[in-house]
N, CA and C of each residue as an Amber inpcrd file, in Angstrom:
protein
   669
   3.2310000   9.3440000 -16.0220000   2.6010000   8.6990000 -17.4650000
   3.5400000   7.6100000 -18.0350000   3.0780000   6.5010000 -18.1690000
   3.9650000   5.2080000 -18.3530000   4.0580000   5.1280000 -19.8020000
   5.1880000   4.9110000 -20.4660000   5.3610000   5.0850000 -22.0800000
   4.9120000   3.4630000 -22.4540000   4.4280000   2.9370000 -23.1310000
   4.2720000   1.5510000 -23.3830000   4.9890000   1.2500000 -24.7790000
   5.5480000   0.0920000 -24.8150000   6.4890000   0.0500000 -26.1490000
   5.4820000  -0.5670000 -27.3080000   3.9750000  -0.7590000 -26.9430000
   3.1970000  -1.0280000 -27.9620000   2.6480000   0.1910000 -28.9660000
   2.7680000   1.3150000 -28.0960000   2.4320000   2.6320000 -28.7060000
   3.3520000   3.2920000 -29.6500000   4.2790000   2.5670000 -29.8570000
   5.5540000   3.1300000 -30.7920000   5.1600000   2.5110000 -32.0120000
   4.5910000   3.1670000 -33.1360000   4.6180000   2.7210000 -34.2980000
   5.9600000   2.8750000 -35.2810000   5.6340000   2.2870000 -36.2390000
   6.7770000   2.4680000 -37.2750000   7.1390000   3.8190000 -37.5220000
   5.9660000   4.8130000 -37.3060000   5.9670000   6.1530000 -37.7150000
   7.0000000   6.5900000 -36.7550000   6.5380000   6.3990000 -35.3640000
   7.0290000   7.0060000 -34.1650000   8.4050000   6.4320000 -33.9360000
   8.9150000   4.8820000 -34.3230000  10.3420000   5.0400000 -34.1960000
  11.1900000   5.8370000 -35.0320000  10.6740000   6.0050000 -36.4590000
  11.5050000   6.9360000 -37.3290000  11.5910000   7.7810000 -37.0870000
  10.6920000   8.8350000 -36.3110000  10.7460000   9.9400000 -36.1080000
  12.0100000   9.9360000 -34.6720000  11.9960000   9.0640000 -34.1470000
  12.3170000   9.0050000 -32.9150000  14.1380000   8.6900000 -33.4110000
  14.2650000   8.2770000 -34.5200000  15.7090000   7.8220000 -34.8820000
  16.3400000   9.0590000 -35.4800000  15.4320000   9.6290000 -35.9690000
  15.7750000  10.8380000 -36.9260000  16.2360000  12.1750000 -35.6930000
  15.4080000  12.1730000 -34.5610000  15.3460000  13.1880000 -33.7760000
  16.9350000  12.2860000 -33.3270000  17.1100000  11.0990000 -33.0120000
  18.4420000  10.7950000 -31.9180000  19.7900000  11.5600000 -32.8980000
  19.7440000  11.3850000 -33.9860000  20.7920000  11.8270000 -34.7130000
  21.1350000  13.2960000 -34.2770000  19.8370000  14.0270000 -34.1600000
  20.0790000  15.5320000 -33.5870000  20.6360000  15.4090000 -32.2130000
  20.3370000  14.3910000 -31.3720000  20.2180000  15.0190000 -29.9240000
  21.9590000  14.9000000 -29.6770000  22.3110000  15.6460000 -28.3290000
  23.7820000  15.4770000 -27.9030000  23.5980000  14.2390000 -26.9940000
  25.0010000  13.7020000 -27.3460000  25.0160000  12.3200000 -26.3490000
  24.6380000  12.5200000 -24.9820000  24.4100000  13.4930000 -24.2510000
  23.9740000  14.0150000 -22.6510000  22.4980000  13.7280000 -22.7180000
  22.3550000  14.5870000 -23.5700000  20.2910000  14.0890000 -23.7640000
  19.9500000  12.9200000 -24.0310000  20.7290000  12.4620000 -25.0890000
  20.2970000  10.7200000 -25.3020000  20.2980000   9.7860000 -24.0580000
  21.6960000  10.1690000 -23.5840000  21.7500000   9.4180000 -22.1640000
  20.7910000   9.1350000 -20.9820000  19.8500000  10.7170000 -21.1690000
  18.8980000  11.4240000 -20.3790000  17.6070000  10.5310000 -20.8120000
  17.5610000  10.4110000 -21.7100000  16.1230000   9.8450000 -22.5010000
  16.2370000   8.4780000 -22.1800000  17.2940000   7.6560000 -22.3450000
  17.6480000   6.6210000 -22.3090000  17.3860000   5.8440000 -20.9060000
  18.0190000   6.6400000 -20.1630000  17.5920000   6.5740000 -18.6150000
  16.0730000   6.6250000 -18.2200000  15.4670000   7.3960000 -18.6210000
  13.9730000   7.7400000 -18.3500000  13.0610000   6.8310000 -18.9690000
  13.3740000   6.2270000 -20.1140000  13.0650000   5.2490000 -20.6970000
  13.0210000   3.7160000 -19.6580000  14.0340000   3.6370000 -19.3200000
  14.3500000   2.5990000 -18.4750000  13.9320000   2.3450000 -17.3230000
  13.4010000   3.7400000 -16.8160000  13.0580000   3.7040000 -15.2380000
  11.6670000   3.6670000 -15.5070000  10.8910000   4.2540000 -16.6070000
   9.3740000   4.1870000 -16.9050000   9.1820000   2.3760000 -17.2250000
   9.6790000   1.8370000 -18.0530000   9.5290000   0.5460000 -18.2160000
   9.9140000  -0.5800000 -17.1430000  10.9070000  -0.2310000 -16.3520000
  10.9370000  -0.9170000 -14.9590000   9.9260000  -0.7060000 -14.0880000
   9.0320000   0.5890000 -14.0620000   7.5050000   0.7130000 -13.6760000
   6.4810000  -0.4800000 -14.0430000   6.6430000  -0.5020000 -15.2220000
   5.9150000  -1.2940000 -16.1490000   5.8580000  -2.8960000 -15.4580000
   7.3120000  -3.0370000 -15.6280000   7.6570000  -4.4510000 -15.0220000
   7.2320000  -4.5820000 -13.5510000   7.8400000  -3.7810000 -12.8610000
   7.2980000  -4.0190000 -11.3910000   5.7790000  -4.2340000 -11.2720000
   4.9260000  -3.3510000 -11.8310000   3.5490000  -3.3000000 -11.4230000
   2.8830000  -4.8150000 -12.0590000   3.5300000  -5.4660000 -13.1290000
   2.9630000  -6.5570000 -13.9790000   3.5060000  -8.1350000 -13.0940000
   4.3420000  -7.7250000 -11.7620000   4.9530000  -8.5110000 -10.9430000
   3.6150000  -9.0770000  -9.8630000   2.5940000  -8.4740000 -10.0210000
   1.8960000  -8.9370000  -9.2530000   1.1710000  -9.9160000  -9.6510000
   0.8610000 -11.2600000  -8.3760000   0.2260000 -12.4010000  -8.6880000
  -1.1760000 -12.4230000  -7.6910000  -1.8350000 -12.8810000  -8.2680000
  -3.2930000 -12.9870000  -7.2400000  -3.0860000 -14.4040000  -6.4170000
  -3.2890000 -13.6760000  -5.3190000  -3.1240000 -15.1800000  -4.1600000
  -4.4730000 -15.5630000  -4.1040000  -5.8930000 -14.3950000  -4.1650000
  -6.6090000 -15.0100000  -3.1930000  -7.8540000 -14.1020000  -4.1740000
  -9.1070000 -14.4020000  -4.4110000  -9.8690000 -13.6670000  -5.2940000
 -11.0980000 -14.4520000  -4.9500000 -11.9650000 -13.9050000  -3.4510000
 -13.3310000 -14.1900000  -3.3050000 -14.0280000 -13.3990000  -2.4940000
 -15.1760000 -13.4290000  -2.5900000 -16.0830000 -13.0020000  -1.8970000
 -15.9060000 -11.0040000  -2.1060000 -15.8100000 -10.8910000  -3.2000000
 -15.5120000  -9.6920000  -3.7970000 -14.2880000  -8.9350000  -3.3120000
 -13.3250000  -9.5750000  -2.9690000 -12.1350000  -8.8020000  -2.5220000
 -10.8710000  -9.8560000  -2.9470000  -9.9720000  -9.0790000  -3.7950000
  -8.6480000  -9.7630000  -4.1590000  -7.7920000  -9.4370000  -3.9560000
  -6.9790000 -10.2430000  -3.5120000  -5.5770000  -9.9450000  -2.9280000
  -4.5360000 -10.2810000  -4.1710000  -3.3750000  -9.6850000  -3.9990000
  -2.0720000  -9.7200000  -4.8060000  -1.1560000  -9.6840000  -3.9300000
   0.1870000 -10.4490000  -4.5490000   0.9450000 -10.1000000  -3.8710000
   2.3930000  -9.9200000  -4.9440000   3.5030000  -9.4650000  -4.4100000
   4.7330000  -8.9610000  -5.1630000   5.9430000  -9.2190000  -4.4020000
   6.9510000  -9.8300000  -5.0200000   8.2970000 -10.0920000  -4.2950000
   8.8370000  -8.4560000  -4.5200000   9.5660000  -8.3810000  -3.3750000
  10.5210000  -6.7670000  -3.5600000  11.9560000  -7.2990000  -3.2910000
  12.5190000  -6.8260000  -4.1580000  14.4030000  -7.2250000  -4.2260000
  14.7860000  -6.4390000  -3.1500000  15.6690000  -7.9050000  -2.3440000
  16.1000000  -7.4320000  -1.2520000  15.3130000  -7.8650000   0.2570000
  14.2120000  -8.5160000   0.2370000  13.2080000  -8.8360000   1.2350000
  12.6020000  -9.8730000   1.1320000  12.8130000 -10.5620000   2.5690000
  12.1790000 -12.0600000   2.6580000  10.6530000 -11.8770000   2.6190000
   9.9090000 -11.0990000   2.4870000   8.4540000 -10.6660000   2.7530000
   8.0540000  -9.9950000   1.5440000   7.2920000 -10.7490000   1.1680000
   6.3030000  -9.9550000   0.0300000   5.4050000  -8.9110000   0.1600000
   5.2280000  -7.8890000  -0.7250000   4.1660000  -6.9740000  -0.8910000
   2.7660000  -7.1720000  -1.0520000   1.6490000  -6.6300000  -0.5960000
   0.4630000  -7.3480000  -0.6990000  -0.3080000  -5.9890000  -0.9680000
  -1.5410000  -6.5830000  -1.7370000  -2.5460000  -5.6480000  -2.3360000
  -3.6770000  -6.1810000  -2.2610000  -4.6820000  -5.6110000  -1.5060000
  -6.1270000  -5.9220000  -1.7750000  -7.0300000  -4.8770000  -2.4180000
  -7.8710000  -5.5240000  -3.0240000  -8.7770000  -4.2840000  -3.5130000
 -10.0700000  -4.5660000  -3.5360000 -11.3360000  -3.8420000  -3.1710000
 -12.5480000  -4.0690000  -3.0910000 -13.5220000  -3.2110000  -3.4180000
 -14.8980000  -3.2090000  -3.6900000 -15.8480000  -2.3680000  -3.8910000
 -16.6080000  -2.3450000  -2.7630000 -16.7060000  -1.3850000  -1.9240000
 -17.4990000  -1.2610000  -0.6690000 -18.6290000  -0.3880000  -1.1720000
 -19.8070000  -0.5900000  -0.3560000 -21.0000000   0.1830000  -0.8350000
 -21.2220000   1.0690000   0.1180000 -20.1510000   2.3600000   0.1810000
 -20.3260000   3.3180000   1.1050000 -19.4910000   4.6110000   0.3550000
 -19.9640000   5.5270000   0.9830000 -19.1950000   6.8200000   0.0880000
 -17.5430000   6.7250000   0.6770000 -16.6900000   7.8420000  -0.3460000
 -15.5110000   7.8860000   0.5530000 -15.1900000   8.7390000   1.7140000
 -16.3720000   9.4470000   1.5670000 -16.4040000  10.2760000   2.8550000
 -16.5800000   9.3540000   4.1340000 -17.7570000   8.5450000   4.2130000
 -17.9150000   7.5050000   5.3470000 -16.4810000   6.6110000   5.8090000
 -16.2430000   6.1240000   4.6850000 -14.6670000   5.0620000   4.9650000
 -13.7070000   5.9670000   5.3260000 -13.4810000   7.3340000   4.6890000
 -12.7330000   8.1250000   5.5070000 -12.7200000   8.3250000   7.1290000
 -13.7480000   9.0150000   7.2860000 -14.0950000   8.9320000   8.7720000
 -13.7180000   7.4890000   9.5810000 -14.3880000   6.4090000   8.9820000
 -13.9770000   5.1030000   9.7990000 -12.3300000   5.1180000   9.6670000
 -11.6880000   5.3090000   8.6970000 -10.4960000   5.2160000   9.1330000
  -9.4870000   6.3160000  10.0300000 -10.2260000   7.4990000   9.9430000
  -9.4920000   8.4760000  10.7590000  -9.8100000   8.5300000  12.1060000
 -10.6120000   7.4920000  12.4990000 -11.3210000   7.3580000  13.5540000
 -10.1590000   6.1030000  14.1990000  -8.9520000   6.4740000  14.5190000
  -7.8210000   5.4040000  14.7390000  -8.2970000   4.6000000  15.8730000
  -8.5580000   5.0870000  17.0470000  -8.8440000   4.0130000  18.3140000
 -10.0280000   3.3350000  17.3940000 -11.3140000   3.6250000  17.1150000
 -12.1710000   2.4760000  16.5430000 -11.8960000   1.8640000  15.6420000
 -10.9600000   2.1710000  14.5910000 -10.5660000   1.4430000  13.3310000
  -9.6720000   0.0940000  13.8690000  -9.6110000  -0.0160000  15.1470000
  -8.5740000  -0.9630000  15.6320000  -9.7950000  -2.6860000  15.6320000
 -10.7470000  -2.2190000  15.6850000 -12.1050000  -3.0490000  15.4610000
 -12.0460000  -3.8410000  13.9610000 -11.3120000  -3.3010000  13.2120000
 -11.5020000  -3.9870000  11.8370000 -10.1600000  -3.9920000  11.3980000
  -9.3110000  -3.8550000  11.9210000  -7.8810000  -3.9690000  11.4290000
  -7.0000000  -5.2900000  11.6150000  -6.7430000  -6.2840000  10.6740000
  -6.4970000  -7.5410000  11.2880000  -5.5530000  -7.5240000  12.4640000
  -5.8380000  -8.6520000  13.4410000  -5.1230000  -8.6010000  14.2520000
  -4.5070000  -7.1050000  15.2510000  -5.4450000  -6.3050000  15.2410000
  -5.1460000  -4.8680000  16.0210000  -5.5510000  -5.3020000  17.4700000
  -4.4170000  -4.6720000  18.3140000  -4.9880000  -5.0560000  19.4880000
  -5.3590000  -3.5480000  20.5540000  -4.5680000  -2.7930000  19.6610000
  -4.6490000  -1.4740000  20.5450000  -4.0740000  -0.5320000  19.6030000
  -4.6150000   0.8890000  19.0670000  -4.2940000   1.7640000  18.1470000
  -4.6110000   3.2170000  19.0690000  -3.9630000   4.1730000  18.6970000
  -3.8530000   5.4040000  19.0140000  -3.0910000   6.3740000  18.2700000
  -3.7340000   8.0190000  18.4230000  -3.4380000   8.9740000  17.7990000
  -2.1260000   9.4020000  18.8060000  -0.8990000   9.8660000  18.4110000
   0.3450000  10.1520000  18.9070000   0.0660000  11.7360000  18.7240000
  -0.2240000  12.2370000  17.2830000   0.1790000  13.7450000  17.2650000
  -0.5250000  13.9450000  15.7630000  -1.6040000  15.0650000  15.5010000
  -2.0800000  15.2520000  14.3890000  -1.8240000  16.7770000  14.0510000
  -1.0400000  17.0580000  12.7300000  -0.9230000  18.1320000  12.1830000
  -1.0880000  18.3270000  10.8790000  -2.5520000  19.0970000  10.4460000
  -2.6680000  19.4650000   9.1420000  -3.3610000  17.7770000   8.6520000
  -2.5560000  17.3760000   7.5990000  -3.0090000  16.2360000   6.6980000
  -1.8950000  15.1650000   7.0100000  -1.2450000  15.1660000   8.3580000
  -0.3760000  14.4080000   8.7970000  -0.9660000  14.0050000  10.1920000
  -0.6820000  12.3660000  10.6540000  -1.1500000  11.8580000  11.6250000
  -0.3570000  10.6460000  11.7620000   0.2160000  10.6790000  13.1250000
   1.0740000   9.8420000  13.5680000   0.2560000   8.8010000  14.5010000
   0.6960000   7.6140000  14.4850000  -0.2980000   6.8090000  15.5860000
   0.7570000   5.5390000  16.1200000   0.4490000   5.0970000  16.7170000
   0.6270000   3.9790000  17.6670000  -0.2230000   2.6770000  17.6290000
   0.3400000   1.7920000  17.5570000  -0.7630000   0.1780000  17.0590000
  -0.0110000  -0.7840000  17.5520000  -0.6950000  -1.9490000  18.4900000
  -0.2090000  -2.7470000  19.0730000  -1.0880000  -4.2320000  18.3600000
  -0.2760000  -5.5750000  17.9820000  -0.9700000  -6.3820000  17.1800000
  -0.7050000  -7.6520000  17.6200000  -1.7960000  -8.2690000  17.7530000
  -1.7000000  -9.7570000  18.2260000  -0.8240000 -10.8740000  17.1660000
  -0.3280000 -11.6340000  17.9470000   0.4700000 -12.5790000  16.8970000
   0.6360000 -13.9260000  17.3030000   0.3200000 -14.7710000  16.3470000
   0.3620000 -16.4280000  16.8670000   1.4470000 -16.9720000  17.5070000
   1.7760000 -17.6630000  18.2580000   2.3280000 -18.4140000  19.1390000
   3.1350000 -19.0600000  17.9960000   4.7710000 -19.1240000  17.9700000
   5.6630000 -18.4840000  19.0350000   6.2670000 -17.3630000  18.7370000
   5.6490000 -16.3780000  17.9450000   5.7540000 -15.0450000  17.4760000
   5.7270000 -14.0610000  18.4210000   6.7320000 -12.9980000  19.1040000
   6.5800000 -12.2250000  19.6440000   5.6650000 -10.9020000  19.2040000
   4.5730000 -10.5080000  20.0260000   3.7320000  -9.6950000  19.2070000
   4.4310000  -8.4150000  18.7390000   3.7560000  -7.7880000  17.7970000
   4.4180000  -6.8820000  17.3180000   3.8560000  -5.2480000  17.6180000
   4.2210000  -3.9510000  17.8760000   3.9580000  -3.0860000  17.8050000
   4.7310000  -2.2920000  16.6500000   3.6060000  -0.8930000  16.1390000
   4.3600000  -0.1560000  15.0110000   4.1830000   1.7950000  15.3290000
   4.9100000   2.7310000  14.7460000   4.6730000   3.7380000  14.4690000
   4.4090000   4.4580000  13.0930000   3.2020000   4.7400000  12.9290000
   3.1420000   5.0930000  11.5770000   3.0330000   6.6820000  11.2050000
   3.6330000   6.9560000  10.5450000   3.1360000   8.3780000   9.5540000
   1.9310000   8.4750000   8.7710000   1.1690000   8.8350000   8.8820000
  -0.1490000   8.6000000   7.8580000  -0.4120000  10.1730000   7.0110000
   0.1660000   9.9990000   5.6810000  -0.3320000  11.5510000   5.2660000
  -1.3960000  11.4080000   4.0510000  -2.6230000  12.0690000   4.3000000
  -3.5680000  12.2900000   3.4070000  -3.8450000  13.2990000   2.3310000
  -4.1750000  12.6180000   1.2410000  -4.2290000  13.5710000  -0.0220000
  -5.5680000  13.4000000  -0.7720000  -6.0490000  14.6190000  -1.1440000
  -7.2360000  14.4150000  -1.9500000  -7.1730000  14.6010000  -3.0150000
  -7.5700000  13.9300000  -4.0460000  -7.3480000  14.0440000  -5.4530000
  -8.6410000  14.9830000  -5.7330000  -8.4040000  15.3390000  -7.2410000
  -9.6930000  16.2550000  -8.0210000 -10.6740000  15.5660000  -8.4560000
 -10.9930000  14.2140000  -8.3520000 -11.7330000  13.4360000  -8.7220000
 -12.5450000  13.0140000  -7.6480000 -12.3270000  13.3910000  -6.4500000
 -12.9570000  12.9130000  -5.1080000 -12.4590000  12.0060000  -4.1500000
 -10.9010000  11.0460000  -4.7730000 -10.6200000  10.0910000  -3.9270000
  -9.8330000  10.8430000  -2.9940000  -9.3020000  10.1710000  -2.2780000
  -8.6760000  10.1170000  -1.0260000  -7.1080000   8.9630000  -0.7950000
  -6.2210000   9.8180000  -0.6800000  -5.0980000   8.5590000  -0.6560000
  -4.6920000   8.7820000   0.7160000  -4.2780000   7.6820000   1.7120000
  -3.4890000   8.1370000   2.6950000  -2.3880000   6.9660000   2.7280000
  -1.4040000   7.6990000   2.7350000   0.2470000   6.9360000   2.8330000
   0.6750000   6.8320000   3.5990000   1.2840000   5.4870000   3.8950000
   1.7520000   4.8250000   5.3850000   3.2290000   5.0390000   5.1250000
   3.9390000   5.1400000   6.3800000   5.4740000   5.6400000   6.6440000
   5.4660000   4.8130000   8.1010000   6.3920000   3.7420000   8.2010000
   6.8430000   3.3260000   9.2040000   7.8720000   4.1520000   9.7910000
   7.6270000   4.5780000  11.4080000   8.6140000   5.7140000  12.0690000
   9.1340000   4.7090000  13.1160000   9.9310000   3.4860000  12.7530000
  10.2400000   2.6860000  14.0460000  10.9040000   3.3980000  15.2240000
  11.7720000   4.3070000  14.8640000  12.6580000   5.0860000  16.1590000
  11.4870000   6.1550000  16.6880000  10.5890000   6.3120000  16.3290000
   9.8970000   7.7760000  16.7570000   9.7790000   7.6580000  18.1430000
   9.2310000   6.7540000  19.0610000   8.9180000   6.3390000  20.2380000
   9.9250000   4.9760000  20.7970000  10.5680000   4.9220000  21.9900000
  11.1000000   3.8880000  22.5720000  10.4960000   2.7870000  22.3660000
  10.8800000   1.5580000  22.3370000  10.1740000   0.0250000  22.1720000
   9.9820000  -0.2110000  23.2640000   8.5320000  -0.9420000  23.1920000
   7.8200000  -1.1050000  24.2450000   8.1930000  -2.4780000  24.8290000
   8.0630000  -2.8530000  26.1850000   8.4090000  -4.0880000  26.7310000
   7.5740000  -5.1480000  26.0500000   7.7020000  -6.2380000  25.5260000
   6.8830000  -7.4420000  25.3910000   6.4100000  -7.2660000  23.9240000
   6.9250000  -6.2780000  23.0890000   6.8180000  -6.0530000  21.5630000
   8.1260000  -5.7700000  20.9100000   7.9130000  -6.4520000  19.8490000
   8.9840000  -6.1940000  18.5460000   8.6030000  -4.7950000  17.7020000
   9.2370000  -4.1070000  17.7850000   9.0690000  -3.0710000  16.5380000
   8.6960000  -3.2670000  15.2670000   7.9680000  -2.9710000  14.7350000
   7.7860000  -3.2320000  13.2390000   8.8790000  -2.3180000  12.5870000
   9.9090000  -2.9230000  11.6330000  11.0380000  -2.3940000  11.4270000
  10.9610000  -1.1700000  10.1810000  10.1710000  -1.5260000   9.2810000
   9.5470000  -0.9960000   8.0320000   8.1150000  -1.1050000   7.7310000
   7.4770000   0.1830000   7.2870000   6.6570000  -0.1150000   6.7760000
   5.9810000   1.0680000   5.4100000   5.7810000   0.4160000   4.1740000
   5.6270000   1.5320000   3.1060000   4.0190000   0.9510000   2.6160000
   3.4120000   1.7180000   2.5230000   2.1000000   1.4290000   1.7060000
   1.2540000   2.5220000   1.8310000  -0.2260000   2.3870000   1.3600000
  -1.1830000   3.2010000   1.2860000  -2.5740000   2.8220000   1.3790000
  -3.5010000   3.5430000   1.6700000  -4.8660000   3.4200000   1.2440000
  -5.7700000   4.3800000   0.1520000  -6.4780000   3.7030000  -0.9770000
  -6.6850000   4.6730000  -1.7800000  -7.9610000   4.5150000  -1.7080000
  -9.1450000   5.3390000  -1.8060000 -10.5270000   5.4920000  -1.9420000
 -10.5780000   6.1840000  -3.0930000 -11.6550000   5.4230000  -4.1470000
 -11.7140000   6.4260000  -5.3310000 -13.3600000   5.9930000  -5.8360000
 -14.1560000   7.0280000  -5.6400000 -15.2490000   6.8210000  -5.8140000
 -15.9950000   6.5100000  -7.0440000 -16.8570000   5.8340000  -6.9300000
 -17.4320000   4.5160000  -8.5120000 -19.0070000   5.0290000  -8.4600000
 -19.5850000   5.6640000  -7.7970000 -20.8530000   6.1130000  -7.3930000
 -21.1580000   6.9510000  -6.3360000 -22.3230000   7.4270000  -6.3600000
 -22.8320000   7.9850000  -5.4340000 -22.7570000   7.6670000  -3.8200000
 -22.5460000   6.2280000  -3.8300000 -22.3470000   5.3150000  -2.9580000
 -22.0930000   4.2090000  -2.8150000 -20.6370000   4.3300000  -3.5800000
 -19.8470000   3.2870000  -3.9020000 -18.3360000   3.5270000  -4.4680000
 -17.5140000   2.9840000  -3.7450000 -15.7630000   3.2720000  -3.3260000
 -15.1100000   1.8850000  -3.8640000 -14.0480000   2.1940000  -4.7260000
 -13.0440000   1.0910000  -4.8810000 -12.0960000   1.4000000  -3.7350000
 -11.6710000   0.6640000  -3.1590000 -10.7970000   0.8530000  -1.9790000
  -9.4300000  -0.4370000  -1.9340000  -8.4890000   0.0900000  -2.3920000
  -7.1460000  -0.6740000  -2.3920000  -6.5870000  -0.2860000  -1.4060000
  -6.0640000  -1.1540000  -0.7550000  -4.6780000  -1.4660000   0.7040000
  -3.7460000  -1.6750000   0.3420000  -2.7870000  -1.2520000   0.3800000
  -1.3850000  -1.9570000  -0.1980000  -0.2280000  -1.6450000   0.6830000
   0.8090000  -2.4420000   0.8310000   1.5190000  -2.5030000   1.7970000
   2.8610000  -3.2980000   1.8010000   3.7920000  -3.1230000   2.2350000
   5.2880000  -4.0320000   2.4850000   5.6820000  -3.6160000   3.7550000
   5.9290000  -4.5910000   4.7220000   6.7430000  -4.1740000   5.7240000
   7.7820000  -5.2250000   6.0980000   8.5210000  -4.9490000   6.9280000
   9.6960000  -6.0910000   7.2690000   9.2560000  -5.9760000   9.1350000
   8.7670000  -6.8080000   9.4330000   8.3150000  -7.3940000  10.8690000
   9.3900000  -6.9430000  11.5730000  10.8470000  -7.4310000  11.7080000
  11.1300000  -7.2400000  12.6770000  11.5920000  -8.5620000  13.5700000
  12.8310000  -8.6410000  13.6520000  12.8100000  -9.6770000  14.5270000
  12.7230000 -10.9070000  13.5190000  12.5280000 -12.3000000  14.1880000
  12.1010000 -13.4910000  13.3760000  10.8760000 -13.7900000  13.5280000
  10.0140000 -14.3340000  11.9010000   8.9850000 -14.7430000  11.7710000
   8.8320000 -15.9190000  10.9130000   8.4280000 -17.0600000  11.1540000
   8.4510000 -18.2280000  10.3120000   7.7600000 -17.8410000   8.9520000
   8.4860000 -18.8170000   7.9160000   7.7870000 -18.0380000   6.5470000
   6.6360000 -18.3820000   6.4210000   5.8900000 -19.7530000   7.1380000
   4.8300000 -20.3920000   6.9690000   3.8030000 -19.0150000   7.3470000
   4.2780000 -18.2020000   8.4030000   3.4480000 -17.8080000   9.2760000
   3.3310000 -16.0720000   8.5660000   4.7160000 -15.6160000   7.7570000
   4.7320000 -14.7210000   6.6370000   4.0290000 -14.8320000   5.9810000
   3.8100000 -15.5630000   5.1290000   3.3040000 -16.1750000   3.7970000
   1.6390000 -16.0780000   4.1830000   1.4570000 -16.4150000   5.1550000
  -0.0370000 -16.8390000   5.7560000  -0.5920000 -14.9870000   6.2000000
   0.0660000 -14.4460000   6.6070000  -0.3750000 -13.0060000   7.0150000
  -0.0640000 -12.1690000   5.9110000   0.5630000 -11.9960000   4.9330000
   0.2090000 -11.2570000   3.6760000  -0.6610000 -11.4130000   2.9350000
  -1.4040000 -12.4350000   3.1660000  -3.0240000 -12.9130000   2.1680000
  -3.5370000 -12.4070000   3.4520000  -3.9820000 -12.6290000   4.5120000
  -4.9860000 -12.4810000   5.7040000  -5.1120000 -11.1850000   6.0550000
  -3.9730000 -10.1230000   6.1210000  -4.0860000  -8.8940000   6.1830000
  -5.1110000  -8.2430000   5.4090000  -4.6950000  -8.0590000   4.2060000
  -5.3360000  -7.4280000   3.2640000  -6.8510000  -8.0470000   3.4030000
  -7.0780000  -9.1290000   3.1260000  -8.5050000  -9.5960000   3.0100000
  -9.3840000  -9.3640000   3.9240000  -8.5990000  -9.7640000   5.5720000
  -9.3800000  -9.4600000   6.3850000 -10.1620000  -8.1170000   6.9930000
  -8.9200000  -7.1100000   6.6430000  -9.2520000  -6.1350000   7.0870000
 -10.1090000  -5.4070000   5.8950000 -10.0890000  -5.9420000   4.6900000
 -10.9980000  -4.7480000   3.7680000 -12.5340000  -5.7360000   3.9090000
 -12.2750000  -6.9990000   4.4540000 -13.7060000  -7.5110000   4.9010000
 -14.4140000  -6.8660000   6.0650000 -13.8100000  -6.6290000   6.7530000
 -14.3240000  -6.2290000   8.2130000 -14.5420000  -4.6400000   8.1710000
 -13.7090000  -4.2530000   7.0770000 -14.1640000  -2.5110000   6.9110000
 -15.3300000  -2.5150000   6.3310000 -16.0850000  -3.4920000   5.0490000
 -16.9070000  -3.2440000   4.5150000 -18.0490000  -3.5580000   5.3850000
 -17.7480000  -4.7060000   6.3020000 -18.8230000  -4.6620000   7.2440000
 -19.4280000  -3.6250000   7.9730000 -18.1430000  -3.0710000   8.7200000
 -18.4100000  -1.9870000   9.3000000 -19.1620000  -0.6740000   8.8010000
 -18.8110000  -0.4720000   7.6930000 -19.5910000   0.7030000   6.5920000
 -21.0880000   0.1730000   6.7950000 -21.1170000  -0.9100000   6.3840000
 -22.5940000  -1.4060000   6.1730000 -23.5890000  -1.2990000   7.6030000
 -23.0950000  -0.9450000   8.5210000 -23.4330000  -0.7060000   9.9560000
 -24.2890000   0.8290000   9.9140000
């Protein structure tokens, strides 16, 4: 739950001030820290800036402290059920056909709600092709939504000759039902690609990856 300053009426502020007088210093510090964390979360969420909005797909970017690479978030509404979209994603090998610049993809291991995958990606010259190992954890929401959290595990496998291992991946897919045959899909991630990537190519990738992936997923779901 996020606390917004706009909901603190004068009455609430007065009440908080009264309570503050009776709080111990340690408790007041804990409350202040909690508010700081929540408000920081609000500020971070507001940092997203729309980079592309067309064909029913909106891509937004956000700066990540300490990183040269932006996080990206793509959102689209797809005329397919959550179940169908989940099946397309869980077909790891087949999903390579609609994931941006995917060359090869396979399952390494599957246990319960966790799946370990290996992927290879094409890159434009002069960038060396990338590969990645992901741990994907699937969660089902009470509202029928499905979230697939993505975590890079660069040390899980020895590095492949001719590829640079993606150093870090943090992100998720979220599919929320909006009707009997309609789903809002969010694809969000931040990656550290490893090695050296020209800024022009990096800036292009963070827009193309979510846009092209969502567009291709939508086309595949319509088949």
